[in-house]
C-alpha positions in Angstrom: -3.4 -19.4 14.3 -4.9 -16.6 13.2 -2.5 -13.3 12.1 -3.3 -10.9 14.8 -2.3 -13.6 17.5 0.8 -14.2 15.1 1.6 -10.9 14.9 0.7 -10.1 19.1 3.4 -12.9 19.6 6.0 -11.3 17.3 5.4 -8.1 19.3 5.5 -9.1 23.2 8.8 -11.7 22.0 10.6 -8.6 21.2 9.6 -6.3 23.7 10.1 -8.7 26.5 13.4 -9.7 24.7 14.1 -6.1 24.5 12.9 -5.2 28.3 15.1 -7.9 29.3 18.0 -7.1 28.1 17.8 -3.8 29.2 16.7 -5.0 32.5 20.5 -7.1 32.4 22.7 -4.2 31.6 21.3 -1.4 33.5 21.2 -4.4 36.6 24.4 -5.2 36.0 26.0 -1.8 35.2 24.4 -0.7 38.7 26.4 -3.1 40.3 29.5 -2.1 38.8 29.0 0.9 40.1 27.7 0.6 43.3 30.4 -2.4 44.1 33.4 -0.2 42.5 32.1 3.6 44.5 32.3 0.9 47.6 36.0 -0.3 46.9 36.7 3.9 45.9 34.9 5.0 49.4 37.4 2.0 51.5 39.6 3.2 49.7 39.9 6.6 50.4 39.4 6.4 53.9 42.3 3.9 54.4 45.4 5.8 52.6 45.5 8.6 55.2 45.9 5.5 58.0 47.9 4.3 56.3 50.2 7.5 55.9 50.6 8.1 59.0 50.6 4.7 60.8 53.6 3.0 58.0 55.7 6.9 57.5 58.4 6.1 56.9 58.4 2.2 55.9 62.0 1.3 55.8 61.9 -2.4 55.2 59.6 -5.2 55.5 60.7 -5.9 58.8 59.5 -2.7 60.0 56.0 -3.7 58.9 55.9 -6.4 60.5 56.7 -4.9 63.9 53.6 -2.2 63.2 51.3 -4.3 61.8 49.2 -4.6 64.4 48.9 -0.5 64.7 47.8 -0.8 61.8 45.6 -3.4 61.8 43.8 -1.8 64.8 43.7 1.3 63.0 41.9 0.3 59.8 39.6 -2.3 61.2 35.9 -0.5 62.2 32.1 -1.5 62.5 32.1 -2.2 59.0 35.4 -2.8 57.9 37.9 -5.6 58.7 41.4 -4.9 57.9 43.8 -8.1 57.3 47.9 -7.1 57.3 49.8 -9.5 55.1 54.0 -10.3 54.5 54.9 -10.9 51.3 54.4 -14.4 51.3 49.9 -14.0 52.1 50.9 -15.1 55.5 48.4 -13.2 57.8 50.7 -10.1 60.2 47.7 -9.7 62.2 43.9 -9.7 61.9 42.1 -12.4 61.3 40.6 -13.6 57.9 37.9 -15.9 57.9 38.3 -19.5 56.3 36.6 -18.6 53.3 37.5 -15.5 52.3 39.9 -15.6 49.8 39.5 -19.6 48.0 36.8 -17.9 45.6 37.0 -14.2 44.1 35.7 -12.3 41.6 37.3 -9.3 40.3 35.6 -6.0 40.7 38.4 -4.1 38.6 40.9 -5.7 37.3 44.3 -5.5 38.9 46.3 -2.2 38.6 49.5 -1.9 37.4 50.6 0.1 41.3 49.1 -4.2 42.9 45.8 -2.3 44.2 43.2 -4.6 43.4 39.0 -5.3 44.4 37.5 -8.5 44.7 34.2 -9.7 46.1 34.4 -13.1 48.3 32.5 -15.1 50.7 32.3 -14.8 55.1 30.0 -17.5 56.0 27.0 -16.8 54.2 28.0 -13.1 53.0 29.2 -11.3 50.2 32.0 -9.2 51.1 34.3 -6.6 49.5 37.6 -7.4 49.7 40.0 -4.3 48.7 43.9 -4.6 48.4 46.1 -2.2 48.8 50.3 -2.6 48.5 52.7 -1.8 51.1 56.0 -0.7 49.7 59.1 0.5 51.4 60.9 3.3 51.5 62.9 1.7 48.2 60.0 1.4 46.4 60.0 -2.9 46.9 57.0 -4.5 48.2 56.9 -5.3 52.0 53.0 -6.6 52.4 49.8 -6.3 51.5 47.2 -4.9 53.4 43.1 -6.4 52.6 40.1 -4.3 53.8 37.0 -6.6 54.2 33.8 -4.5 54.0 30.2 -6.5 53.5 28.1 -5.6 50.8 24.6 -6.5 53.2 23.5 -3.1 52.3 24.9 -2.7 48.7 23.0 -6.6 47.8 19.9 -5.1 49.2 20.2 -2.5 46.8 20.6 -4.9 44.1 18.2 -7.3 45.2 15.6 -4.7 44.8 16.2 -4.0 41.4 16.4 -7.4 40.8 12.4 -7.2 41.6 12.1 -3.6 39.5 13.7 -5.4 36.3 11.2 -8.5 37.3 8.2 -6.4 37.7 9.3 -4.5 34.4 9.3 -7.3 32.3 6.2 -8.6 33.4 4.6 -5.6 33.4 5.9 -5.5 29.8 4.6 -8.9 28.7 1.1 -8.2 30.0 0.5 -4.9 28.8 2.6 -6.0 25.5 0.1 -8.9 25.3 -2.8 -6.8 25.6 -1.6 -3.8 23.5 -1.1 -6.3 21.0 -4.2 -7.6 20.7 -6.2 -4.6 20.8 -3.5 -2.7 18.3 -3.8 -6.3 16.0 -7.3 -7.0 16.6 -8.7 -2.9 15.4 -5.5 -3.0 13.1 -7.0 -6.1 11.3 -10.3 -5.6 11.5 -10.7 -4.1 7.9 -9.7 -7.2 6.3 -12.0 -9.2 8.3 -14.5 -7.1 7.0 -13.2 -7.4 3.2 -12.7 -11.5 3.3 -17.1 -11.0 5.0 -17.5 -9.0 1.5 -15.3 -10.8 -1.0 -17.7 -13.8 0.3 -20.4 -12.0 -0.2 -19.3 -10.6 -3.4 -18.9 -14.2 -4.6 -22.3 -14.8 -3.9 -23.6 -11.7 -5.9 -24.2 -9.2 -3.6 -22.4 -5.7 -4.4 -24.5 -3.7 -1.4 -21.6 -2.1 1.4 -18.3 -0.7 1.4 -15.3 -1.1 3.8 -14.1 2.1 4.1 -17.0 4.2 5.8 -14.4 6.1 8.1 -11.2 7.0 6.1 -8.1 5.8 7.7 -4.3 7.0 6.6 -2.4 3.8 6.8 -1.6 0.9 4.7 -5.5 -1.0 6.2 -7.4 1.7 5.0 -5.7 2.6 1.4 -6.7 -1.1 0.4 -9.7 -0.9 2.2 -10.1 1.9 -0.5 -9.0 0.3 -3.2 -11.3 -2.9 -2.3 -14.0 -0.5 -2.3 -13.3 1.3 -5.4 -12.7 -2.4 -7.0 -15.8 -3.8 -5.7 -17.6 -0.4 -7.6 -16.2 -1.0 -10.6 -16.9 -4.5 -10.3 -20.7 -3.4 -9.9 -21.1 -1.2 -12.5 -19.3 -3.3 -14.9 -22.0 -6.2 -14.1 -24.7 -4.4 -14.2 -23.5 -2.2 -17.4 -23.4 -5.7 -18.7 -26.6 -6.7 -17.8 -28.2 -3.3 -18.9 -26.0 -4.7 -22.5 -27.3 -8.6 -22.6 -31.3 -7.2 -21.4 -31.1 -4.7 -24.8 -29.4 -6.9 -27.1 -32.0 -9.3 -26.0 -34.4 -6.9 -26.8 -33.4 -5.5 -29.6 -32.8 -9.4 -31.0 -36.4 -10.0 -30.5 -38.1 -6.9 -31.7 -36.8 -8.7 -35.8 -37.3 -11.7 -34.4 -41.0 -11.7 -33.5 -42.0 -10.0 -36.4 -40.4 -12.2 -39.1 -42.5 -14.9 -36.2 -45.9 -12.9 -37.6 -44.6 -12.3 -40.9 -44.4 -16.1 -41.5 -47.2 -17.1 -39.7 -49.3 -14.2 -41.9 -47.7 -15.8 -45.2 -48.5 -19.3 -43.6 -52.2 -18.3 -43.3 -52.8 -18.1 -47.0 -50.6 -14.9 -47.7 -48.4 -17.0 -50.3 -52.2 -17.2 -52.3 -51.7 -13.9 -52.8 -48.6 -13.7 -55.0 -48.6 -9.4 -54.5 -49.5 -10.1 -50.5 -46.4 -12.8 -50.5 -43.7 -10.5 -52.1 -44.7 -7.8 -49.7 -44.5 -10.4 -46.9 -41.1 -11.7 -48.4 -39.9 -8.1 -48.5 -40.6 -6.9 -44.9 -39.0 -10.2 -43.6 -35.9 -9.8 -45.8 -35.9 -5.9 -43.8 -36.2 -8.1 -40.7 -33.7 -10.4 -41.6 -31.0 -7.8 -42.8 -31.3 -6.1 -39.1 -30.1 -8.8 -37.3 -27.3 -9.5 -39.8 -26.3 -5.6 -38.8 -27.3 -6.6 -35.5 -24.6 -9.5 -35.1 -22.3 -7.4 -37.3 -21.7 -4.7 -35.1 -22.1 -7.1 -31.7 -19.5 -9.1 -33.0 -17.2 -5.9 -34.2 -17.8 -4.6 -30.1 -16.6 -7.6 -29.1 -13.6 -7.8 -31.6 -11.6 -4.6 -30.7 -11.2 -5.9 -27.5 -8.1 -7.2 -29.4 -3.7 -5.6 -29.3 -3.8 -2.6 -31.7 -0.1 -1.7 -31.4 0.7 -4.0 -34.1 -1.7 -2.3 -37.1 -0.6 1.0 -36.3 0.9 3.0 -38.8 2.7 6.7 -39.2 -0.6 8.4 -40.2 -0.7 11.6 -42.2 -4.1 12.9 -40.6 -4.7 15.9 -42.9 -4.2 13.7 -46.0 -6.1 10.7 -44.6 -9.2 13.2 -43.7 -9.2 13.8 -47.1 -9.1 11.2 -48.6 -12.0 10.2 -46.0 -14.3 13.3 -47.5 -16.0 11.0 -50.6 -16.7 7.9 -48.6 -17.9 10.0 -45.5 -20.4 11.8 -48.0 -22.1 8.3 -49.4 -22.5 7.5 -45.7 -24.3 10.7 -45.2 -26.3 11.4 -49.1 -27.7 15.0 -49.8 -25.7 16.7 -46.8 -23.3 19.4 -46.7 -20.8 18.1 -45.0 -17.0 20.1 -45.0 -13.7 19.5 -44.0 -11.9 21.9 -41.4 -8.7 21.8 -41.6 -5.7 22.4 -38.7 -1.8 22.1 -38.5 0.2 19.5 -40.4 0.3 16.2 -37.9 1.3 12.7 -37.9 0.0 10.3 -35.3 0.3 6.3 -34.5 -3.0 4.9 -35.8 -5.1 2.1 -37.4 -6.6 4.2 -40.1 -8.8 1.1 -40.6 -10.5 1.5 -37.6 -10.2 5.5 -36.9 -11.8 5.1 -40.6 -14.9 3.1 -39.4 -14.8 5.5 -36.1 -15.6 8.5 -38.0 -17.8 6.7 -40.5 -20.0 5.8 -37.7 -20.0 9.4 -36.5 -20.6 10.6 -39.7 -23.4 8.4 -39.7 -24.6 9.4 -36.4 -24.8 13.5 -37.6 -27.0 12.8 -40.8 -29.9 10.3 -38.9 -30.1 13.0 -36.0 -29.8 16.1 -38.4 -32.8 18.1 -40.2 -32.8 17.9 -43.3 -30.2 19.5 -45.3 -28.5 20.7 -42.0 -24.6 20.7 -42.9 -21.9 18.5 -41.1 -18.5 19.7 -40.0 -15.2 17.1 -39.7 -12.4 18.8 -39.0 -8.9 18.3 -36.5 -6.3 20.7 -34.6 -3.5 19.8 -32.9 -3.8 20.6 -29.2 -1.3 20.6 -25.9 -2.6 16.9 -24.7 -2.4 15.3 -28.6 -5.0 15.7 -31.5 -8.6 16.6 -31.5 -10.4 15.5 -34.5 -14.5 16.4 -34.1 -17.9 15.8 -36.3 -20.6 18.1 -35.4 -23.9 18.7 -36.7 -27.1 20.6 -36.7 -29.1 18.0 -35.3 -31.7 18.4 -32.7 -29.0 17.8 -29.8 -28.8 15.2 -27.1 -30.6 15.8 -23.5 -28.3 16.7 -20.8 -29.3 13.4 -19.1 -28.5 10.9 -21.4 -24.8 12.9 -22.6 -23.2 10.4 -19.6 -24.8 7.3 -21.0 -24.7 8.0 -25.1 -21.2 6.0 -25.6 -22.9 2.5 -23.0 -23.6 -0.5 -25.5 -27.3 -0.5 -27.4 -28.1 2.6 -24.9 -31.0 4.7 -27.3 -32.5 8.4 -25.5 -35.9 8.0 -25.3 -36.9 11.1 -27.2 -35.3 10.9 -30.4 -32.4 8.2 -30.7 -34.3 5.5 -31.1 -34.6 2.2 -33.6 -37.0 3.6 -35.4 -34.2 6.0 -37.2 -32.2 2.9 -38.1 -29.8 2.5 -35.2 -29.1 -0.1 -32.8 -27.3 2.2 -30.2 -23.9 0.1 -30.6 -22.4 2.6 -33.6 -20.9 4.9 -30.1 -20.3 2.2 -28.3 -17.7 1.2 -30.8 -16.5 4.1 -31.7 -15.8 5.1 -27.8 -14.2 1.5 -28.4 -11.7 2.4 -31.2 -10.6 5.6 -29.3 -9.9 3.6 -26.4 -8.1 1.2 -28.3 -5.9 4.3 -29.5 -4.9 5.0 -26.1 -7.3 8.1 -26.3 -10.8 10.0 -25.3 -13.7 11.3 -27.0 -16.3 13.1 -25.7 -19.7 14.8 -26.5 -20.9 18.4 -26.3 -24.5 19.2 -27.1 -28.1 21.2 -25.5 -31.0 19.9 -26.9 -31.8 22.0 -30.2 -28.6 23.5 -30.8 -26.9 19.9 -32.7 -24.1 17.3 -31.4 -20.2 17.9 -31.3 -17.7 14.4 -30.8 -15.0 15.4 -30.4 -11.8 12.4 -30.8 -8.8 13.3 -28.7 -6.1 10.9 -29.5 -2.0 11.1 -28.7 0.9 12.1 -30.9 2.9 9.3 -29.9 2.2 5.8 -29.0 1.1 5.2 -25.2 2.0 3.2 -22.3 1.1 0.0 -22.1 0.1 -0.2 -19.2 -2.3 3.1 -19.2 -6.0 2.6 -18.7 -8.4 3.8 -21.1 -9.5 7.2 -20.7 -13.0 8.3 -19.4 -15.7 8.9 -21.2 -16.3 13.2 -21.1 -19.4 14.7 -22.1 -19.9 18.2 -21.4 -22.5 21.0 -22.7 -21.5 23.2 -25.8 
């Protein structure tokens, strides 16, 4: 059974149950109120008459003599009086055969012997009000029964029963209609979500659910679904770009090797000088392929957790020891270290060294000859910042948001002609994210670039998501 029908059935069932219980309680309370009020009215009307006729009442024998007068005084258009002796025999008045055979108490008998009952008088119900008649010494001389028909009260109760039943019927109909509308409208995003999931499974990521935001759980679910779909679409788009770029990067040296090999096979091997030149050219292309494959493997390897390889690292000592290797990566450059406060951070020294070497190599590759490179660190509120700054051509504003994507290179200067494959910055970002940190690039064309790594001073929680890439103008 569909969910909206089950929810509607539950709503209607609960509403019907509550309406039925409420109606029954109200009906029974009204019936008791009407009967008790009528009994109180009869007693209030009878007491002055009893006091007038039977005062004083010295004995039961005196009651037998005055029973007729009392019965006549209390019998009226809607009330019948019956006077009984102590044994229950009729002294005055007539009792219908059915009256008194089956009685249902309206209220329990009181300590003075007064009681009210519902009995039957043929096809009608009657209210029987019983009053004790006592002699002057307090002993029971007899009793008085006042019978009044319940026709008017029964008619009121009949109408009230009709109202209760009508209310229950209206509750069922309105609850069903309202429940179907509510559940159908509330679950509509879920049906759209099912359709969207089917389209996503088929590869279509267009369209979103939460076109009109709702401030409820279903709206939050739709918003979360839209966010998930956007991330999946972005991830798949990045993967497609990565595959296309990787194919292009691999095809270029392979095409070059194929062309060189074809030249060699067409007679180049007969000329030792040409053969040597062709062999060296093919070797360079093979080396390019090897470096590209190694960088791709490095990027894939960074998916493994790093917690087991972290250790307490004195950042100042680490960067000081890093300088000779950094100068080897950037030969001919003036490489300076700007020191900050002494700080110890949890980090994988091998991976952090690789990330900084990649940034230094990137600065060396894209800086003008003789330009200086600065490496430094500083303690900040969010952790520790480590930066590598160059005096190169800078990065165009349109390239800043994408420079950390695998195999991405700007069209103007950061091309394969400079010796890079577009994987270095992606690897740096992966290393920084693996440490629970973030990286940003600050640059303006012609004014150099500054890459800033922010690392936490404590080991981040495993549930923390990697921080997004930041790019800002200098």
